[in-house]
TORLUMTI-293546 format. One record per atom (N, C-alpha, C): x, y, z. Coordinates in steps of 0.1 Angstrom, whole numbers, plus 2048, in hexadecimal, padded with zeros to 3 digits. Layout:
BEGIN
XYZ;...
//
This chain:
BEGIN
39610A8E1;3A010F8EA;3B110F8E5;3B611B8E0;3CA1188DB;3CF1188E2;3D510F8E5;3E510C8F0;3F010E8EA;3F61198F3;4081238EB;40B1258F8;41D11C8F5;425119900;42D128902;42D12990D;42F13B911;44213C90E;447131909;45312E903;4511388F5;4491398EF;4491408E0;4441528E3;44214F8ED;44015E8F0;4501658F5;45815B8FE;463160902;46C1618F2;46915A8EC;4741588DD;4711678DA;4631698D5;45C1718CA;46217E8D5;4621858E1;46418E8E8;4751918E7;47D1868E7;48A1888E7;48A18E8D7;4871888D2;48B18D8BE;48319C8C1;47C19D8C7;4711AE8C7;4791B68CC;4831B68D6;48C1BB8DF;4981BE8D4;49D1B98CE;4A81B98C8;4A31C58B8;4941BF8B1;4961C48A3;48F1D18A9;4871D08B3;4841E48B5;48E1EE8B9;49A1E48BC;4A81EF8C1;4AF1F38B8;4B11E88AB;4BA1EA8A0;4B11F0897;4A51ED890;49E1F0884;4941F9889;49A208884;48D214886;47F20A87D;474210884;46920C87F;46621986D;45E211865;45F218853;456225855;44E223863;44822E863;45023D868;457239870;46123F874;46824586C;46F23A865;47E23F85B;475247853;46624884B;46724D843;46225C846;45925C853;458269858;463270859;47326A85F;47F27485E;48327784D;48226E846;487274837;480282834;46E27E839;469289833;46829883B;46D296849;4712A384A;4802A7849;4832A0842;4962A483E;4942AB832;48C2A3828;4862A881D;4802BF81E;4782BF82A;4722C882F;4762D383A;4822C983D;4892D3843;48F2DD843;48D2EC846;48E2FD841;49E300849;4A12F7852;4B12FE85A;4B82F3857;4C72F684D;4D32F084C;4D52E8856;4D92E7866;4DA2E086E;4D42D686D;4C52DB86E;4BB2D4875;4BA2C2866;4BB2CA858;4B72C0850;4C82B784F;4D22BD855;4E02B3857;4DC2A7863;4D62AB86F;4D42A8878;4CB299875;4C329C86A;4B729286A;4BE28985A;4C8290857;4D2287850;4D627A854;4DB28085E;4E527786A;4E027086F;4D026E874;4C7266877;4C225D871;4BF25C862;4BB251858;4CA24E856;4D5254859;4E0246852;4E324185E;4E2245868;4E523F878;4D8232876;4D2236872;4C522B870;4C822286A;4CC22485B;4D321B852;4DB20E858;4E521985A;4F4210863;4EC209871;4E220A879;4DC202881;4DA1F887B;4D11F6876;4C91EC869;4CE1DF863;4D91E885F;4E81E1858;4F01DB860;4F31DE868;4FD1D5874;4F81D487D;4E51D587E;4DE1CF88B;4E31D1897;4E71DC897;4EE1E08A6;4E41ED8AB;4E21F38B7;4D41FF8BD;4D62098B3;4CE20F8B0;4C921E8AA;4D22268B4;4CB2248BF;4D122E8CE;4D82268D6;4E222C8E0;4E72268EC;4DF2248F3;4D32298F5;4C9227904;4C021D8FD;4BF211902;4B62078FD;4AA206903;4AA214907;49D212913;49820991E;49120A922;48720092C;47F1F5922;47D1ED926;4721E891B;4641E591E;45A1EB916;44A1EC91A;4481E5911;43C1D6915;43B1CC910;4291CE911;41E1CF904;4121D2905;40E1BD901;4071BF907;4041AF900;3F51AD900;3ED1AA8F9;3E31A68F5;3DB1968F1;3D71928FE;3D517D900;3C617C8FC;3C71758F1;3B91738EE;3B41688F8;3A716F8FD;39D162906;39D154904;39F14F8F4;3A11408F2;3B013D8EE;3B61458F7;3C213F8FC;3C413B907;3CD127906;3D012790F;3E0122913;3E812E91B;3F612B922;3FA121925;40611B921;40B10E924;419113927;42310C930;42F10C930;43411393C;42E11B947;43012294F;429132951;42E13F955;42C148955;42A15094A;42015B946;42316693E;42D16A945;42717294D;43717A952;442179952;44616F959;452168952;456166949;44D163941;453160930;45716C92F;44E17592C;45117F926;45A18D92A;46218B936;46B18D940;47718693C;476178938;48016D934;484176923;47917391B;47C17D90D;48418A90E;47F192919;4881A0916;4951A191E;499199928;4A8190929;4B418E922;4A8183916;4AF17A90F;4B11898FF;4A51928FE;4AC1988F4;4B71A48F6;4B61A590A;4C01B2907;4C91AA90C;4D01A0910;4DF19E913;4E1192903;4DA18B900;4DF1868F3;4E118E8E9;4D71998E7;4D81A28DC;4E41AC8DE;4E81AE8ED;4F71B78F2;4EE1C98F1;4E21C88F6;4DA1D18F9;4DE1DE907;4DD1EA908;4E61ED916;4DD1EA91A;4E11E5926;4D41DE937;4D71EE93E;4C71F193F;4C41FA943;4B91FF951;4B61F195B;4A91F495E;4B21F496A;4AD1F7975;4B51F5984;4A91EF98E;4A91E6995;4A41DC99D;49A1E39A8;4A21F39AD;4991F99B4;4972079B3;4902119AF;49221F9AB;49A2299B5;49E2219C2;4AA22A9CB;4B52269CC;4B42179CF;4C120E9CF;4C92169C3;4C720D9BA;4C92129AB;4D12069A6;4D01F99AA;4D71EF9A4;4D51E7999;4E01E698E;4D81E7982;4D41D2980;4C81CE97B;4C61C497B;4D21BF970;4D51C3969;4E21BB961;4D71B5952;4CD1B2950;4C71AE945;4BB1B893C;4B71C0947;4AF1CE944;49A1C5945;49B1C0952;4911BD955;48E1BD95F;4851C1967;4741BD965;4731C9956;46D1C194F;4611CE943;45E1CC949;4511D9943;4421DF945;4381D893E;4301D1945;4261CA93A;4171CE93E;4101D4931;4011D7933;3FD1C892F;3F11C392F;3E91B5930;3E01BB92B;3D71B5920;3CB1B391C;3C61A9916;3B61A491B;3B319A917;3A819D90D;3A9196901;3A019A8FA;39D18C8F4;39418D8E5;38C1848DD;39417E8D8;3931748D4;3991678C9;3A415F8D1;3AB1598C9;3B41528CC;3C51528C9;3C91628C8;3D41668C4;3DA1698CE;3E81718D1;3F01788D8;3F81838CD;3F518E8D3;3F81988CF;40319F8D8;41119F8D5;4191A78DC;41E1B58D6;41E1BC8DB;4291CB8D7;4311D48E3;43E1CF8DE;44D1D38E8;4521E08E5;4541EA8EE;4571F68EC;45C1FA8F5;46B1F98F1;4782018FC;47620E8F9;475212905;47521E907;47F22790F;48822D909;494235914;48D24491C;497240927;49225492C;49325E92D;49F26091D;4A126F920;493272919;48E26B910;47E27090F;47526D919;476267921;46825E92C;46C26B931;47626D937;47727A941;472287941;46C28A92F;468295929;45729092F;453286930;440287931;43D28E93C;42C28E93A;429297945;41628E948;41228C953;40728C953;40029995C;3F62A0953;3EE2AC959;3E22A495F;3DE2A7966;3CB2A596B;3C52B296A;3BD2B895D;3BC2C195A;3AB2C695F;3A72CB965;3962CD965;3902CC959;3832C8959;3792C994B;3792D7945;37A2E1951;3792F094B;3842F2940;3912EB942;39C2F1939;39C2E9929;3912DE928;38C2E091D;3982DD913;3932D9900;39F2DB8FA;3A52E48F8;3A52F08FA;3B32FA8FB;3BB2F6908;3B92EF911;3BB2F091D;3C62DE919;3C22D7912;3C62C8910;3D12CD905;3CE2D88FB;3DC2DB8F1;3E52E58F4;3E32ED8FF;3EC2F7906;3F52EF90F;3F32E2915;3FB2D791C;4052D1914;4012CA908;4012C6900;4132CC8FC;40D2DC8F8;4182E08EF;4222E58FB;4182E6909;4252EB914;42F2DC917;42A2D0915;4352C6917;43E2C890D;43A2C5904;4432C88F7;4502D38F9;44D2DC8F8;4532EB8FC;45D2ED907;4572E4914;4642E591E;46A2D591C;46A2C9912;46E2C3911;47A2C990A;4782D0902;4822D28F8;4902CB8F1;49D2CF8F5;4A52C58ED;4A92B98F5;4A32B7901;4A52AB907;4A029E905;49529C900;49428E8F6;4972888E6;4A82938E6;4AC28E8D8;49E2918CB;49729C8CB;48E2A18C3;49229D8B0;48A29B8A9;47D29D8AA;4742938B1;46C2948B8;46528B8C3;45B2858BE;45527A8BB;4472748BE;43D27D8CC;43127D8CA;42C2828D7;4222798D5;4222728E1;4112678E5;40F2728EC;40426F8EE;3F52738F5;3EA26D8F9;3EA26C902;3DC26690C;3D226D918;3C526E90F;3BA27A916;3B026E91A;3AD27792B;3A426D92F;3A225F939;39B258939;39B24E944;3A2251954;3AB253958;3AC257963;3BE25A967;3C625B975;3D325C973;3E025596A;3DA24396F;3E523B96B;3DD23495A;3CD23B955;3CB23594A;3D323D941;3D024B940;3D5250937;3E7252937;3EC24D93D;3F924E93B;3FC241930;3F4237935;3F622792F;3EE229920;3E523291E;3E2239912;3ED23E90A;3F2247915;3FE25390A;407249901;40F24090D;417236907;41022A8FD;4092298FC;40321D8F3;3FD2278E6;3FF2378E3;40023E8DD;40923D8D1;41323A8DD;41E23C8D2;42622E8C8;4192258C8;41A21A8C2;41521F8B6;40C2278B6;40322C8A5;41122F89D;40B22C891;415230884;418240884;421243885;421251883;41A257876;416262873;410265866;40325E869;3FF25486F;3EF252875;3E425E875;3DA259877;3D526687F;3C425A885;3C3264894;3B825C899;3AA25C892;3A124F893;39725088F;38E259892;39126089C;38626A8A1;38827789C;37F279896;38528A891;38228F897;37F2938A3;37F29B8AD;3942A18B0;3982948B2;3A52928B7;3AE2928AA;3AB28B89F;3B2289894;3B72A388F;3AE2A5894;3AC2B1897;3B42BC89E;3B92B58AD;3C22B98B5;3D32B58AF;3D22A48AE;3DE2A38A7;3E62AC8A0;3D92AD891;3E32BA888;3E82C688C;3DE2CD895;3E12D789C;3EB2D78A5;3EB2CC8AC;3FB2CE8B5;4062C98AA;4082BE8A1;4112C189F;4162CD893;40D2D6890;40F2E3887;41A2EC896;4112EC89F;4162F78A9;4252EF8B0;4232E28AF;4342E18B8;43B2E48AD;4382E089E;4462E2896;4472F1890;43E2F989A;444309899;44930C8A7;44C3078B2;4543098BA;46530B8BA;46A3078AE;47530D8AC;4853028AC;47D2F88B7;4882ED8C0;48E2E58B4;48B2E28A9;4922D88A1;4952CC8A5;49D2C789D;4A22B889B;4AE2BD8A8;4B32B38B3;4B82B38BB;4BA2C38C3;4AE2C98C3;4B02D48C8;4B82E38C7;4BE2DF8B7;4C62EE8B1;4C02F28AB;4AD2F58A8;4A72FD8A0;4A52F6893;4992FB890;4902F5882;4852F4885;47A2ED874;46F2EC877;46C2DD87B;4702D3881;46F2C3884;4732C4891;46A2C6897;46A2C88A9;4602B98AA;45A2B88A2;4522A88A6;44E2A289A;44F294899;44C28E88B;43E288888;43628A895;42C28889A;4272848A4;4152898A8;40D2878B1;40527C8B3;3FE2748BA;3FC2698BB;3F326D8C7;3E626C8C8;3DF2718D4;3D12638D3;3D225F8DE;3C52538E5;3BD2568EF;3AE2538EC;3A92598FC;3A02528FD;39A25490D;39324C912;38824E918;37D24791E;37324F929;377250935;37325B939;379260948;36A267951;37026E95D;36626E965;36127D962;35227E966;34E28D962;35629896A;361295972;36629F979;37729F976;37829B96B;38729B96B;38A29B958;3982A295B;39F29E94D;3AF29D94A;3AE28C94F;3B928B94B;3C328C940;3D128E93E;3D8296936;3E228C932;3E828392C;3F728092F;400283924;40C287924;41328591A;42327E91B;422272912;43126E911;43426F905;440276905;44B27B8FD;45426E8F9;4572718EB;4622658E9;46626C8DE;4742638DE;47E26D8D6;4792648C4;4852698BB;4862698A9;48525A8AB;48B2538B6;48C2408AE;47E23C8B3;47923F8C1;4672378C1;4642298C0;47121F8C3;4702158BE;4632078C2;45F1FD8BE;4581F88C0;4561E88B5;4501E08BA;4541D58AC;4451CC8B2;4401C68AB;42E1C38AD;4331B48A7;4291AB8AF;42A19D8AC;41A1978AE;41618B8A7;40B1838A8;4141748AB;40D1708B5;40F1628BB;3FE1598BF;
//
């Protein structure tokens, strides 16, 4: 049994919140660079060039890539051979988010009640997804998510008869209806299967996969490739001003489901798509 003080988790999450908001992940940066080379629209090419310059400045000056520093989403896998000491894990995670957003001078965007709308002033509480796994390590992923793109996401409770074509058409429908609102080029996370809430969690987690990677399931990888081509033929383009770079990538995760259902969630993300990863 390995003992871990939750203070270590707070400190890691504090650093991860700042890192994720100020340093664009290499896979996203490379995808934008490649998109700039292949973009046919001059306006689109210029916008992509500005996004690259913005990412460079943010990293160099340790400033947020975007003014919307998002709501903190934390995926945490705790090994079953870990004994946590020093307090509550949930409180430790939220303490890390609080310190990250306050000490890092990141915009606080969370309100404590969805109707009363009073700001919590420290960007807590975070949205936390727990999982217990084998081993004696703790795996943490922090993914700040802005709501310009989050608001464009959808859940479709399809019928089994809708099949693969229904799934593909729904994903394209979501991207098309999002248009310029999520600050394209977008990264698209998709969850297929499970139930109402599970498909949404799968879609969120899909955004953590590297852009350009392919699903290990051949039939899913084929859908990813087709959606990538179809989406970039919509003409939405960078920042919605036209071009052939509407999305940087589409990642699909799937899970078992009920015989009567075909749940589908599409989680739209902007060109930033932030996340940071640590092991403790």
